[in-house]
C-alpha positions as a Markdown table, in Angstrom:
| # | Residue | x | y | z |
|---|---|---|---|---|
| 1 | Met | -27.0 | 36.3 | -101.8 |
| 2 | Ala | -30.4 | 35.7 | -100.2 |
| 3 | Thr | -31.6 | 38.0 | -97.4 |
| 4 | Asp | -33.8 | 37.1 | -94.4 |
| 5 | Ser | -37.3 | 38.0 | -94.4 |
| 6 | Pro | -38.6 | 40.4 | -91.7 |
| 7 | His | -40.3 | 37.4 | -89.9 |
| 8 | Thr | -37.1 | 35.5 | -89.7 |
| 9 | Arg | -35.1 | 38.4 | -88.2 |
| 10 | Phe | -37.8 | 38.9 | -85.6 |
| 11 | Ala | -37.7 | 35.2 | -84.6 |
| 12 | Arg | -33.9 | 35.4 | -84.1 |
| 13 | Val | -34.2 | 38.5 | -81.8 |
| 14 | Ile | -36.8 | 36.7 | -79.7 |
| 15 | Leu | -34.5 | 33.7 | -79.3 |
| 16 | Val | -31.6 | 35.8 | -78.2 |
| 17 | Leu | -33.6 | 37.7 | -75.6 |
| 18 | Ala | -35.0 | 34.4 | -74.2 |
| 19 | Ala | -31.4 | 33.0 | -73.8 |
| 20 | Phe | -30.4 | 36.1 | -71.9 |
| 21 | Ala | -33.4 | 35.8 | -69.6 |
| 22 | Val | -32.5 | 32.1 | -68.8 |
| 23 | Val | -28.9 | 33.0 | -68.0 |
| 24 | Ala | -30.0 | 35.9 | -65.7 |
| 25 | Ala | -32.5 | 33.7 | -63.9 |
| 26 | Leu | -29.9 | 31.0 | -63.2 |
| 27 | Ala | -27.4 | 33.6 | -61.9 |
| 28 | Trp | -30.0 | 35.1 | -59.6 |
| 29 | Trp | -30.9 | 31.6 | -58.2 |
| 30 | Ala | -27.2 | 30.7 | -57.6 |
| 31 | Gly | -26.6 | 34.0 | -55.9 |
| 32 | Gly | -29.6 | 33.5 | -53.7 |
| 33 | Leu | -28.2 | 30.1 | -52.5 |
| 34 | Ala | -24.8 | 31.6 | -51.7 |
| 35 | Leu | -26.4 | 34.4 | -49.7 |
| 36 | Ala | -28.6 | 31.9 | -47.9 |
| 37 | Arg | -25.6 | 29.9 | -46.9 |
| 38 | Asp | -23.8 | 33.0 | -45.6 |
| 39 | Glu | -26.7 | 34.3 | -43.6 |
| 40 | Pro | -26.5 | 33.5 | -39.8 |
| 41 | Thr | -29.2 | 31.2 | -38.6 |
| 42 | Ser | -29.8 | 33.3 | -35.5 |
| 43 | Ala | -29.4 | 37.0 | -34.9 |
| 44 | Thr | -27.6 | 36.3 | -31.6 |
| 45 | Ser | -25.2 | 33.5 | -30.4 |
| 46 | Ala | -26.3 | 30.9 | -27.8 |
| 47 | Ala | -25.8 | 31.8 | -24.1 |
| 48 | Pro | -22.8 | 30.1 | -22.4 |
| 49 | Thr | -23.5 | 27.1 | -20.2 |
| 50 | Thr | -23.0 | 27.8 | -16.5 |
| 51 | Val | -22.6 | 25.7 | -13.4 |
| 52 | Glu | -23.0 | 26.4 | -9.7 |
| 53 | Val | -20.0 | 25.9 | -7.4 |
| 54 | Ala | -20.8 | 23.1 | -5.0 |
| 55 | Glu | -19.0 | 21.6 | -2.0 |
| 56 | Gln | -17.6 | 18.1 | -2.8 |
| 57 | Thr | -15.2 | 15.6 | -1.4 |
| 58 | Ile | -12.9 | 13.8 | -3.6 |
| 59 | Gly | -10.3 | 11.0 | -3.0 |
| 60 | Arg | -9.2 | 7.8 | -4.6 |
| 61 | Glu | -7.7 | 4.5 | -3.3 |
| 62 | Ser | -6.6 | 1.4 | -5.1 |
| 63 | Ala | -6.7 | -2.1 | -3.7 |
| 64 | Val | -3.2 | -3.7 | -3.7 |
| 65 | Thr | -1.4 | -6.7 | -2.3 |
| 66 | Val | 1.6 | -6.2 | 0.0 |
| 67 | Thr | 4.3 | -8.9 | -0.3 |
| 68 | Val | 6.1 | -9.6 | 3.0 |
| 69 | Thr | 9.5 | -11.3 | 3.0 |
| 70 | Gln | 11.0 | -12.4 | 6.3 |
| 71 | Pro | 14.3 | -14.2 | 6.3 |
| 72 | Tyr | 14.6 | -17.2 | 8.6 |
| 73 | Ser | 17.9 | -18.7 | 9.9 |
| 74 | Gln | 18.8 | -21.6 | 12.1 |
| 75 | Ile | 19.2 | -20.5 | 15.7 |
| 76 | Ala | 19.6 | -23.9 | 17.5 |
| 77 | Thr | 20.9 | -27.4 | 17.1 |
| 78 | Asn | 19.3 | -30.4 | 18.8 |
| 79 | Val | 21.5 | -31.9 | 21.5 |
| 80 | Met | 19.0 | -34.5 | 22.8 |
| 81 | Ser | 18.6 | -38.1 | 21.6 |
| 82 | Gly | 15.5 | -40.2 | 21.4 |
| 83 | Val | 12.1 | -40.2 | 19.7 |
| 84 | Val | 10.4 | -36.9 | 18.9 |
| 85 | Thr | 7.1 | -36.9 | 20.8 |
| 86 | Ala | 5.8 | -33.4 | 20.1 |
| 87 | Val | 6.4 | -30.4 | 17.9 |
| 88 | Ser | 4.8 | -27.0 | 18.6 |
| 89 | Glu | 3.3 | -24.7 | 16.0 |
| 90 | Gly | 2.1 | -21.1 | 16.0 |
| 91 | Val | 3.4 | -18.2 | 18.1 |
| 92 | Ile | 6.0 | -19.1 | 20.7 |
| 93 | Ala | 6.2 | -17.1 | 23.9 |
| 94 | Val | 8.7 | -17.1 | 26.8 |
| 95 | Gly | 8.9 | -20.5 | 28.4 |
| 96 | Asp | 6.8 | -22.3 | 25.7 |
| 97 | Pro | 7.9 | -25.8 | 24.5 |
| 98 | Leu | 9.3 | -25.9 | 21.0 |
| 99 | Tyr | 9.5 | -29.7 | 20.7 |
| 100 | Glu | 9.8 | -32.7 | 22.9 |
| 101 | Val | 12.2 | -35.7 | 22.8 |
| 102 | Ser | 11.1 | -38.7 | 24.7 |
| 103 | Ser | 8.5 | -36.4 | 26.4 |
| 104 | Ile | 11.3 | -34.0 | 27.6 |
| 105 | Ala | 10.5 | -30.5 | 26.4 |
| 106 | Val | 12.9 | -28.0 | 24.8 |
| 107 | Arg | 11.7 | -24.6 | 25.8 |
| 108 | Ala | 12.2 | -21.0 | 24.5 |
| 109 | Leu | 13.9 | -18.3 | 26.5 |
| 110 | Pro | 14.7 | -14.8 | 25.2 |
| 111 | Gly | 18.2 | -14.1 | 24.1 |
| 112 | Asp | 20.8 | -13.8 | 21.3 |
| 113 | Val | 23.5 | -16.0 | 22.8 |
| 114 | Pro | 23.1 | -19.8 | 22.4 |
| 115 | Phe | 22.9 | -21.7 | 25.6 |
| 116 | Tyr | 26.0 | -23.9 | 25.8 |
| 117 | Arg | 26.3 | -25.1 | 29.4 |
| 118 | Asp | 24.1 | -26.2 | 32.3 |
| 119 | Leu | 23.1 | -23.2 | 34.3 |
| 120 | Glu | 23.6 | -23.7 | 38.1 |
| 121 | Leu | 24.5 | -21.9 | 41.3 |
| 122 | Gly | 27.7 | -19.9 | 41.1 |
| 123 | Leu | 27.9 | -19.3 | 37.4 |
| 124 | Gln | 27.7 | -15.9 | 35.7 |
| 125 | Gly | 27.5 | -14.6 | 32.2 |
| 126 | Glu | 25.2 | -13.5 | 29.4 |
| 127 | Asp | 23.5 | -16.9 | 29.3 |
| 128 | Val | 22.6 | -16.5 | 33.0 |
| 129 | Lys | 21.2 | -13.0 | 32.3 |
| 130 | Gln | 19.0 | -14.4 | 29.6 |
| 131 | Leu | 17.7 | -17.0 | 32.0 |
| 132 | Gln | 17.0 | -14.3 | 34.6 |
| 133 | His | 15.1 | -12.2 | 31.9 |
| 134 | Gly | 13.0 | -15.2 | 31.1 |
| 135 | Leu | 12.2 | -16.0 | 34.7 |
| 136 | Asn | 11.3 | -12.4 | 35.2 |
| 137 | Glu | 8.9 | -12.3 | 32.3 |
| 138 | Leu | 7.3 | -15.6 | 33.6 |
| 139 | Gly | 6.8 | -14.0 | 37.0 |
| 140 | Phe | 9.2 | -16.2 | 39.0 |
| 141 | Tyr | 12.1 | -13.7 | 39.5 |
| 142 | Asp | 12.1 | -10.1 | 40.6 |
| 143 | Ala | 15.6 | -9.6 | 41.8 |
| 144 | Ser | 18.5 | -7.9 | 40.0 |
| 145 | Ile | 19.1 | -9.1 | 36.4 |
| 146 | Asp | 22.9 | -9.1 | 36.8 |
| 147 | Gly | 24.0 | -12.3 | 35.1 |
| 148 | Lys | 24.9 | -13.9 | 38.4 |
| 149 | Phe | 23.3 | -17.3 | 39.3 |
| 150 | Gly | 22.7 | -16.8 | 43.0 |
| 151 | Thr | 20.3 | -18.3 | 45.5 |
| 152 | Glu | 17.5 | -16.1 | 44.3 |
| 153 | Thr | 17.9 | -17.3 | 40.7 |
| 154 | Arg | 18.0 | -20.9 | 41.9 |
| 155 | Ala | 14.8 | -20.4 | 43.9 |
| 156 | Ala | 13.1 | -18.9 | 40.8 |
| 157 | Val | 14.3 | -21.9 | 38.7 |
| 158 | Arg | 12.8 | -24.3 | 41.2 |
| 159 | Glu | 9.5 | -22.4 | 41.1 |
| 160 | Trp | 9.5 | -22.6 | 37.3 |
| 161 | Gln | 10.3 | -26.3 | 37.3 |
| 162 | Glu | 7.4 | -27.0 | 39.7 |
| 163 | Asp | 5.1 | -25.0 | 37.5 |
| 164 | Ile | 5.9 | -27.0 | 34.4 |
| 165 | Gly | 5.9 | -30.3 | 36.2 |
| 166 | Val | 9.6 | -31.3 | 36.2 |
| 167 | Glu | 12.0 | -32.2 | 39.0 |
| 168 | Arg | 12.9 | -29.2 | 41.2 |
| 169 | Thr | 16.6 | -29.4 | 40.7 |
| 170 | Gly | 17.4 | -25.6 | 40.6 |
| 171 | Thr | 19.6 | -26.3 | 37.6 |
| 172 | Val | 18.7 | -25.7 | 33.9 |
| 173 | Ser | 20.1 | -28.2 | 31.4 |
| 174 | Trp | 21.5 | -26.6 | 28.3 |
| 175 | Ser | 19.8 | -29.2 | 26.2 |
| 176 | Ser | 16.4 | -28.2 | 27.5 |
| 177 | Val | 16.4 | -24.4 | 26.5 |
| 178 | Val | 16.8 | -22.5 | 23.2 |
| 179 | Ala | 17.7 | -18.8 | 23.1 |
| 180 | Val | 15.2 | -17.0 | 20.7 |
| 181 | Pro | 16.1 | -13.4 | 19.7 |
| 182 | Ser | 12.6 | -12.0 | 20.1 |
| 183 | Leu | 9.6 | -13.4 | 21.9 |
| 184 | Pro | 6.8 | -13.9 | 21.3 |
| 185 | Gln | 7.2 | -14.8 | 17.7 |
| 186 | His | 6.6 | -17.4 | 15.1 |
| 187 | Val | 9.4 | -19.9 | 14.9 |
| 188 | Arg | 9.8 | -22.8 | 12.6 |
| 189 | Ile | 10.9 | -26.3 | 13.6 |
| 190 | Ala | 13.4 | -27.8 | 11.2 |
| 191 | Asp | 12.3 | -30.5 | 8.9 |
| 192 | Glu | 14.7 | -32.9 | 10.7 |
| 193 | Ile | 12.5 | -32.6 | 13.9 |
| 194 | Phe | 9.2 | -34.4 | 13.4 |
| 195 | Val | 6.9 | -36.4 | 15.5 |
| 196 | Ala | 8.0 | -40.1 | 15.7 |
| 197 | Gly | 11.3 | -39.2 | 14.2 |
| 198 | Val | 14.5 | -40.5 | 15.9 |
| 199 | Val | 17.2 | -37.9 | 16.7 |
| 200 | Ser | 20.6 | -38.5 | 18.1 |
| 201 | Gly | 21.9 | -34.9 | 18.4 |
| 202 | Gly | 23.4 | -32.5 | 15.9 |
| 203 | Glu | 20.2 | -32.0 | 13.8 |
| 204 | Pro | 19.1 | -28.5 | 13.0 |
| 205 | Ser | 16.2 | -27.9 | 15.3 |
| 206 | Val | 14.8 | -24.3 | 15.4 |
| 207 | Leu | 14.7 | -21.5 | 12.9 |
| 208 | Ala | 13.6 | -18.0 | 13.7 |
| 209 | Gln | 13.0 | -14.8 | 11.8 |
| 210 | Val | 16.4 | -13.0 | 11.7 |
| 211 | Gly | 16.9 | -9.5 | 10.2 |
| 212 | Glu | 14.4 | -7.0 | 8.9 |
| 213 | Arg | 11.2 | -8.0 | 7.1 |
| 214 | Gln | 10.6 | -6.4 | 3.7 |
| 215 | Trp | 7.2 | -5.0 | 2.9 |
| 216 | Gln | 6.7 | -4.3 | -0.8 |
| 217 | Leu | 4.0 | -3.5 | -3.4 |
| 218 | Arg | 4.6 | -5.0 | -6.8 |
| 219 | Val | 2.5 | -3.0 | -9.2 |
| 220 | Ser | 2.1 | -2.0 | -12.8 |
| 221 | Asp | 4.0 | 1.0 | -14.2 |
| 222 | Ser | 0.6 | 2.7 | -14.6 |
| 223 | Leu | -0.2 | 2.4 | -10.9 |
| 224 | Ala | 3.3 | 3.1 | -9.8 |
| 225 | Ser | 3.1 | 6.5 | -11.6 |
| 226 | Gln | 0.1 | 7.4 | -9.5 |
| 227 | Ile | 1.7 | 6.6 | -6.2 |
| 228 | Thr | 3.6 | 9.5 | -4.7 |
| 229 | Pro | 6.2 | 9.3 | -1.9 |
| 230 | Ala | 4.7 | 8.9 | 1.5 |
| 231 | Ser | 1.3 | 7.8 | 0.1 |
| 232 | Ala | -0.9 | 6.3 | 2.8 |
| 233 | Val | -1.1 | 2.5 | 2.9 |
| 234 | Ser | -3.7 | 0.6 | 5.0 |
| 235 | Ile | -2.9 | -3.1 | 5.6 |
| 236 | Asp | -5.6 | -5.5 | 6.7 |
| 237 | Tyr | -4.6 | -8.9 | 8.2 |
| 238 | Gln | -6.8 | -11.2 | 10.2 |
| 239 | Gly | -8.7 | -8.4 | 12.0 |
| 240 | Tyr | -5.7 | -6.1 | 12.4 |
| 241 | Thr | -5.4 | -2.8 | 10.5 |
| 242 | Trp | -1.9 | -1.4 | 10.2 |
| 243 | Glu | -1.1 | 2.1 | 8.8 |
| 244 | Ala | 2.0 | 2.6 | 6.7 |
| 245 | Thr | 3.3 | 4.8 | 3.9 |
| 246 | Thr | 5.1 | 4.2 | 0.6 |
| 247 | Gly | 8.8 | 4.7 | 0.3 |
| 248 | Asn | 11.3 | 4.2 | -2.6 |
| 249 | Val | 10.2 | 2.9 | -6.0 |
| 250 | Thr | 12.6 | 0.5 | -7.8 |
| 251 | Val | 12.4 | -1.9 | -10.7 |
| 252 | Asp | 13.1 | -5.6 | -10.2 |
| 253 | Glu | 14.8 | -8.0 | -12.6 |
| 254 | Asn | 11.5 | -8.6 | -14.4 |
| 255 | Gln | 11.1 | -4.9 | -15.0 |
| 256 | Gln | 8.2 | -4.7 | -12.6 |
| 257 | Ser | 7.8 | -1.6 | -10.3 |
| 258 | Val | 8.5 | -2.4 | -6.7 |
| 259 | Val | 7.3 | 0.1 | -4.0 |
| 260 | Thr | 8.6 | -0.2 | -0.5 |
| 261 | Val | 6.2 | 0.1 | 2.4 |
| 262 | Val | 7.4 | 1.5 | 5.7 |
| 263 | Gly | 5.7 | 1.8 | 9.1 |
| 264 | Thr | 5.1 | 5.0 | 11.0 |
| 265 | Asp | 7.4 | 6.3 | 13.7 |
| 266 | Gly | 10.4 | 4.2 | 12.5 |
| 267 | Val | 8.8 | 0.8 | 13.3 |
| 268 | Glu | 7.7 | -1.8 | 10.7 |
| 269 | Pro | 4.0 | -1.8 | 9.7 |
| 270 | Cys | 2.9 | -4.6 | 12.0 |
| 271 | Gly | 4.2 | -2.7 | 15.1 |
| 272 | Ser | 3.5 | -4.6 | 18.3 |
| 273 | Asp | 1.4 | -7.2 | 16.4 |
| 274 | Cys | 4.3 | -8.7 | 14.4 |
| 275 | Ala | 4.1 | -11.9 | 16.4 |
| 276 | Glu | 0.7 | -12.6 | 14.7 |
| 277 | Leu | 2.3 | -12.9 | 11.3 |
| 278 | Pro | 2.7 | -16.4 | 9.8 |
| 279 | Ala | 6.0 | -18.2 | 9.9 |
| 280 | Asp | 6.3 | -18.3 | 6.1 |
| 281 | Glu | 9.3 | -16.7 | 4.6 |
| 282 | Leu | 7.1 | -15.2 | 1.9 |
| 283 | Phe | 3.4 | -14.3 | 2.2 |
| 284 | Gln | 0.9 | -11.6 | 1.0 |
| 285 | Val | -1.6 | -9.4 | 2.8 |
| 286 | Ala | -4.4 | -7.3 | 1.4 |
| 287 | Ala | -4.0 | -3.5 | 1.5 |
| 288 | Ser | -5.2 | -0.3 | -0.1 |
| 289 | Val | -3.0 | 2.7 | -1.2 |
| 290 | Thr | -4.2 | 6.2 | -1.4 |
| 291 | Leu | -3.7 | 7.8 | -4.8 |
| 292 | Val | -5.7 | 11.0 | -4.2 |
| 293 | Pro | -6.0 | 12.0 | -0.5 |
| 294 | Asp | -9.5 | 12.9 | 0.6 |
| 295 | Ala | -10.2 | 16.6 | 0.4 |
| 296 | Thr | -13.3 | 18.7 | 0.6 |
| 297 | Gly | -14.1 | 22.2 | -0.7 |
| 298 | Pro | -15.7 | 24.3 | -3.5 |
| 299 | Ala | -15.7 | 22.2 | -6.7 |
| 300 | Val | -16.0 | 23.0 | -10.4 |
| 301 | Pro | -15.7 | 20.9 | -13.6 |
| 302 | Ala | -12.2 | 20.7 | -14.9 |
| 303 | Ala | -13.5 | 22.2 | -18.2 |
| 304 | Ala | -14.2 | 25.4 | -16.3 |
| 305 | Ile | -10.5 | 26.0 | -15.5 |
| 306 | Ser | -8.3 | 27.9 | -17.9 |
| 307 | Thr | -4.6 | 28.8 | -17.5 |
| 308 | Asp | -2.7 | 31.9 | -18.5 |
| 309 | Ala | 0.8 | 32.2 | -19.9 |
| 310 | Thr | 2.3 | 31.9 | -16.5 |
| 311 | Gly | 0.4 | 28.7 | -15.7 |
| 312 | Ala | -2.0 | 30.4 | -13.2 |
| 313 | Ala | -5.5 | 29.0 | -13.1 |
| 314 | His | -8.6 | 31.1 | -13.7 |
| 315 | Val | -12.4 | 30.7 | -14.1 |
| 316 | Thr | -14.9 | 33.0 | -15.8 |
| 317 | Met | -17.9 | 34.0 | -13.7 |
| 318 | Ala | -21.3 | 34.0 | -15.2 |
| 319 | Asp | -21.1 | 37.8 | -15.6 |
| 320 | Gly | -17.9 | 37.5 | -17.6 |
| 321 | Thr | -15.5 | 38.4 | -14.7 |
| 322 | Asp | -12.2 | 36.6 | -14.7 |
| 323 | Val | -11.2 | 35.2 | -11.2 |
| 324 | Ala | -7.9 | 33.6 | -10.3 |
| 325 | Val | -8.2 | 30.3 | -8.4 |
| 326 | Thr | -5.8 | 27.8 | -6.8 |
| 327 | Val | -6.3 | 24.2 | -7.6 |
| 328 | Val | -6.4 | 22.1 | -4.4 |
| 329 | Ala | -7.1 | 18.7 | -5.8 |
| 330 | Ala | -8.5 | 17.0 | -8.9 |
| 331 | Gln | -10.1 | 13.7 | -9.7 |
| 332 | Asp | -12.3 | 12.3 | -12.5 |
| 333 | Gly | -12.9 | 15.7 | -14.1 |
| 334 | Ile | -13.8 | 17.5 | -10.8 |
| 335 | Val | -11.5 | 20.2 | -9.4 |
| 336 | Leu | -11.4 | 21.6 | -5.9 |
| 337 | Val | -10.3 | 25.2 | -5.8 |
| 338 | Asp | -9.6 | 28.0 | -3.5 |
| 339 | Gly | -10.9 | 31.4 | -4.6 |
| 340 | Leu | -14.5 | 30.6 | -5.1 |
| 341 | Asp | -17.5 | 30.3 | -2.7 |
| 342 | Val | -20.1 | 27.6 | -2.7 |
| 343 | Gly | -23.1 | 29.0 | -4.7 |
| 344 | Asp | -21.0 | 31.0 | -7.1 |
| 345 | Thr | -21.8 | 30.6 | -10.8 |
| 346 | Val | -19.1 | 30.0 | -13.4 |
| 347 | Ile | -19.0 | 29.4 | -17.1 |
| 348 | Ala | -18.7 | 25.6 | -17.5 |
| 349 | Phe | -16.5 | 25.6 | -20.6 |
| 350 | Ala | -13.6 | 28.0 | -20.3 |
| 351 | Ser | -12.0 | 29.4 | -23.4 |
| 352 | Arg | -8.4 | 28.1 | -23.7 |
């Protein structure tokens, strides 16, 4: 068996030592990288971001459309015959002509009871009282409104007849007046009554708004969820501004949210201006609804607010002090709070 020479054994020892040296060097380099990854990049953490409490006003409205529905019903039947020579449009007040047949006007008087007989001296009843009310509003009658057609009523009728340019008979023909439940107001003349048309009696003649109008917002589910009961609604119509509030929320047959709109003090939104509304049974008016009422006070970013296990709100002051606050209002990431003063400094990003 051959044996290695001294030179061969020495070479092997050198190779083994070199291999150990390479392994040790690699281990040292890898450990250095690991230590470098674990070392913090800075000896201290960054200071928290702070904000100064400032006074702000928040509030939000949304433009909406109010749909108004007003039911119309027939309140009179024509009892004249001849050619229709005029038809009135717009708001009708006490004593105004509604239409004319052969140049004889049919006029509006206030009342709920249809006129059914000629009104003359010696009669009494609700229809006479309606006539007296009308004459009083026109300024021709200032005696007792008692439903009795006496000499004072006859004298007032004659004054009225002279004023409108007809014969002073002192008697009111039942064919020449129509009782309208509320005046002034828009009325509609029936389609059967038109200029140059021939009438013989029995045609529907006058329609008036009967019953309560409905004021509604038809909105998306998203907007409906932001509208709270009694939210303020401001309605704009031809120079008028009417204040109202929201009522009940329902869903119609098309699964659309419907929010009722009600007037203040128990009256409908248009109040004393309802006569200015159009005669259409369905129409729309522009409006705005308040989603977040205007409020002013100390404000902080929403991110500065934290809550504890009980749901109470807190902020952390710049010096690390924890302060309880009450949220007054919030909008678009800004929160108004009680418990802080304008000029205080708080940490902008609260730990949750």
